[in-house]
C-alpha positions in Angstrom: 0.0 0.0 0.0 1.4 3.3 -1.0 1.0 6.7 0.8 -1.2 7.9 -2.1 -3.5 4.9 -1.8 -3.6 5.4 2.0 -4.5 9.0 1.6 -7.3 8.2 -0.9 -8.7 5.6 1.4 -8.7 8.0 4.4 -10.5 10.6 2.3 -13.2 8.1 1.5 -13.5 6.8 5.1 -13.9 10.3 6.5 -16.4 11.3 3.9 -15.1 14.8 3.5 -16.0 16.9 0.6 -12.5 17.2 -0.8 -11.8 19.1 -4.0 -10.7 16.6 -6.6 -8.0 18.9 -7.9 -6.8 19.3 -4.3 -6.7 15.7 -3.7 -5.0 15.0 -7.0 -2.2 17.4 -6.1 -1.8 15.7 -2.7 -1.8 12.3 -4.4 1.0 13.4 -6.7 3.0 14.7 -3.8 2.4 11.4 -1.9 3.7 9.4 -4.9 6.8 11.6 -5.1 7.5 11.1 -1.4 7.2 7.3 -1.8 9.6 7.4 -4.7 12.1 9.5 -2.7 11.9 7.0 0.2 12.4 4.2 -2.2 15.5 5.8 -3.6 14.0 6.0 -7.1 14.4 9.8 -7.1 16.2 12.5 -5.0 15.9 16.2 -5.0 18.6 18.7 -6.0 17.2 21.9 -4.8 13.7 22.0 -6.4 14.5 19.5 -9.2 13.6 15.8 -9.3 16.7 13.8 -10.0 16.3 10.1 -11.0 18.1 7.7 -8.8 17.7 3.9 -8.5 15.3 1.5 -10.0 11.5 2.0 -9.5 9.4 0.1 -7.0 8.2 -3.3 -8.2 4.5 -4.4 -8.5 3.2 -1.1 -6.9 0.7 -0.4 -9.8 0.1 3.3 -10.2 3.4 4.2 -8.4 5.2 2.2 -11.1 3.4 4.4 -13.6 4.5 7.5 -11.8 8.2 6.3 -11.8 7.9 5.5 -15.6 6.7 9.1 -16.3 9.8 10.7 -14.6 11.9 13.1 -16.6 15.3 11.4 -16.9 17.2 14.0 -18.9 18.3 17.5 -18.2 16.7 19.8 -17.3 15.1 17.7 -14.7 11.5 18.5 -13.7 10.7 20.9 -10.7 8.6 19.6 -7.9 5.9 22.1 -8.5 5.8 21.1 -12.2 5.5 17.4 -11.3 2.6 18.1 -9.0 0.5 19.9 -11.7 1.5 17.5 -14.5 1.2 14.2 -12.6 -1.7 15.4 -10.6 -4.0 15.9 -13.5 -7.1 13.8 -12.9 -5.0 11.6 -10.5 -7.8 11.1 -8.0 -10.0 9.6 -10.8 -7.1 7.3 -11.7 -6.9 6.0 -8.1 -10.6 5.6 -7.8 -10.8 3.5 -11.0 -7.9 1.4 -10.0 -9.3 0.6 -6.5 -12.7 -0.1 -7.9 -11.2 -2.5 -10.5 -9.2 -4.2 -7.8 -12.4 -4.6 -5.7 -11.1 -2.4 -2.8 -13.9 0.1 -3.3 -17.5 -0.8 -4.0 -20.3 1.6 -5.0 -23.1 2.2 -2.5 -26.4 4.0 -2.7 -26.1 7.2 -1.0 -27.3 10.8 -1.3 -24.0 12.3 -0.1 -20.7 11.5 -1.6 -17.4 13.5 -1.9 -16.5 11.4 -5.0 -19.2 12.3 -7.5 -22.7 11.0 -7.9 -22.1 7.6 -6.4 -20.9 6.8 -3.0 -17.9 4.6 -2.6 -17.4 2.2 0.3 -13.9 0.8 1.0 -13.8 -3.0 1.4 -12.5 -4.1 4.7 -9.0 -5.3 3.6 -5.6 -5.6 5.3 -4.6 -2.5 3.2 -7.5 -0.5 4.4 -6.7 -1.4 8.0 -3.1 -0.4 7.5 -4.2 2.9 6.1 -6.5 3.4 9.1 -3.7 2.5 11.5 -1.4 5.1 9.9 -4.0 7.7 10.2 -4.9 6.7 13.9 -1.2 6.9 14.7 -0.9 10.4 13.3 1.8 9.3 10.8 3.5 12.7 10.0 3.4 12.5 6.1 -0.1 11.3 5.8 -1.3 13.9 8.3 0.6 16.7 6.6 -0.9 15.8 3.2 -4.4 15.4 4.6 -4.3 18.7 6.3 -3.2 20.4 3.0 -6.4 19.4 1.3 -8.7 19.9 4.3 -9.5 16.3 5.0 -9.2 16.9 8.7 -9.1 20.5 9.9 -8.9 19.4 13.6 -5.3 18.0 13.1 -2.4 20.5 13.0 0.4 20.4 10.6 3.3 22.3 12.1 5.9 20.3 10.1 7.1 18.4 13.1 7.7 14.7 12.5 8.8 15.0 9.0 12.2 13.4 9.2 13.6 14.2 5.7 14.4 17.6 4.1 13.3 16.3 0.7 9.9 15.0 2.1 9.4 18.4 3.8 10.0 20.2 0.6 7.5 18.1 -1.2 4.8 18.6 1.5 5.4 22.4 1.4 5.0 22.3 -2.4 1.7 20.5 -2.0 0.4 23.1 0.4 1.6 25.9 -2.0 -0.1 24.2 -5.0 -3.3 23.8 -3.1 -3.4 27.4 -2.2 -2.7 28.4 -5.7 -5.5 26.3 -7.0 -7.9 27.8 -4.5 -6.8 31.3 -5.6 -7.5 30.3 -9.2 -10.9 29.1 -8.1 -11.8 32.3 -6.3 -10.5 34.5 -9.2 -12.9 32.6 -11.6 -15.8 32.9 -9.2 -15.2 36.7 -9.1 -14.8 36.9 -13.0 -18.0 34.9 -13.5 -19.9 37.1 -11.1 -18.7 40.2 -12.8 -19.6 38.7 -16.3 -23.1 37.8 -15.0 -23.6 41.3 -13.7 -22.7 42.7 -17.1 -25.4 40.7 -18.8 -28.0 41.6 -16.2 -27.3 45.2 -16.7 -28.1 48.1 -14.4 
């Protein structure tokens, strides 16, 4: 089970209305952190530098590793989040449904579109729940970044690696940037509607 899958499972378990763009950015960050921890990549300043071989048999994480830029100039963390994060939450949802780890349920309220998804009680789900219950620092920091749990604080403590800390900070920045874009569009749309309504 990867950090991204754990984060996705936690988002579903807590049934929070998480923005799909926000979650996708955090999932891309979680993948990058797992690749850093596996030694597949490292960071040189803000650039992702290829390292050792990719993880084996990790599904979507293997796809992430295959999509790394392996020639100069290496990709910046921020650029990775936006490129890799495009529709990534939908990718995880489809993969988990296909593997039988998520099942659709009838419900009037769902943070993941028109149908409600229920995680199947598997060892992987229990591991994700244990990480969350134990307050694992990376999972907590990424969850706080997307508003999955506002009651938990993310003061950066517990993150034991400078590269990991950098990625978490980049996720926070990207989510704030996405929210600023949303607010700007809302203001522009309201102004446009006022023009059409007239005085």
